[in-house]
C-alpha positions as CSV (number, residue, x, y, z in Angstrom):
1,M,-10.5,-5.2,8.1
2,R,-8.3,-2.2,9.0
3,Q,-4.7,-2.0,10.0
4,R,-3.1,1.1,11.5
5,Y,0.5,2.0,10.7
6,I,2.6,4.7,12.3
7,N,5.7,5.8,10.4
8,R,8.9,7.2,11.7
9,Y,7.5,10.8,11.7
10,E,4.5,9.5,13.7
11,D,2.2,10.1,10.8
12,E,-0.8,7.6,10.9
13,Y,-1.8,5.6,7.9
14,Q,-4.8,3.2,7.6
15,F,-4.9,0.1,5.4
16,V,-8.4,-1.0,4.6
17,L,-9.0,-4.4,3.1
18,L,-11.9,-4.1,0.6
19,E,-14.3,-6.8,-0.5
20,S,-12.6,-6.8,-3.9
21,G,-9.4,-8.0,-2.3
22,D,-7.7,-4.7,-3.0
23,V,-6.5,-2.3,-0.2
24,L,-7.4,1.4,0.4
25,W,-4.3,3.2,1.8
26,Q,-5.3,6.4,3.6
27,G,-3.2,8.9,5.4
28,P,-1.4,12.3,5.1
29,F,0.2,12.1,1.7
30,K,1.5,15.7,1.7
31,H,5.0,14.7,0.6
32,Y,5.7,11.5,-1.3
33,R,7.4,10.2,-4.4
34,F,6.3,7.6,-6.8
35,S,7.5,5.7,-9.9
36,K,5.8,4.1,-12.9
37,D,6.5,0.9,-14.8
38,G,6.9,0.4,-18.5
39,N,3.1,0.2,-18.9
40,D,2.6,3.6,-17.2
41,N,1.2,2.0,-14.0
42,I,2.2,3.5,-10.7
43,S,4.5,0.8,-9.3
44,M,5.9,2.4,-6.1
45,I,4.7,5.0,-3.5
46,D,7.0,6.3,-0.8
47,P,5.5,8.9,1.5
48,S,7.9,11.0,3.6
49,G,8.7,8.9,6.7
50,G,7.4,5.6,5.1
51,P,6.3,3.1,4.5
52,S,7.7,2.7,1.0
53,I,5.6,0.1,-0.9
54,E,6.3,-1.2,-4.4
55,K,5.1,-3.7,-6.9
56,G,5.9,-7.3,-5.7
57,D,5.9,-6.4,-2.0
58,V,3.9,-8.6,0.3
59,L,1.8,-6.1,2.4
60,S,1.8,-8.3,5.5
61,N,5.6,-8.0,5.7
62,I,5.4,-4.2,5.7
63,I,2.3,-3.4,7.9
64,K,2.8,-6.4,10.2
65,S,-0.6,-8.0,9.8
66,T,-1.2,-11.5,8.4
67,D,-4.7,-10.4,7.4
68,F,-3.0,-8.5,4.5
69,N,-1.1,-11.5,3.0
70,L,-1.4,-9.9,-0.5
71,I,1.1,-9.0,-3.2
72,V,1.1,-5.5,-4.6
73,E,0.4,-5.3,-8.3
74,H,0.1,-1.5,-8.8
75,F,-1.5,1.6,-7.4
76,E,-4.4,3.8,-8.5
77,V,-5.3,7.3,-7.2
78,A,-8.3,7.1,-4.9
79,E,-10.3,10.0,-3.4
80,Q,-9.1,9.1,0.1
81,G,-5.5,8.1,-0.7
82,W,-4.3,5.3,-2.9
83,L,-5.9,2.1,-4.0
84,I,-3.4,-0.8,-3.9
85,K,-4.3,-3.4,-6.5
86,T,-3.3,-6.8,-5.2
87,K,-3.3,-10.5,-5.8
88,H,-3.2,-13.3,-3.2
89,Y,0.1,-14.4,-1.9
90,K,0.7,-18.2,-2.0
91,K,3.5,-19.5,0.1
92,K,5.8,-22.0,-1.6
């Protein structure tokens, strides 16, 4: 499953749902900022022009696809972008 996202600078990003349930985030990460939590895990990525994604966010709310009803746990560097480690979102 793939979802395309165009940010405010018209940069294109792809979100690929992997069999593991995690998400590969691909795109032009030329300029971005990030932050780490107390355990030294990357907890937020904000590429220039967006989307800013951080720990605790529900991906479907950001990329507008119910196929990505996942909560962000943290990020890992991937060869093609960022690996978003996730857990399933359960509505209350």
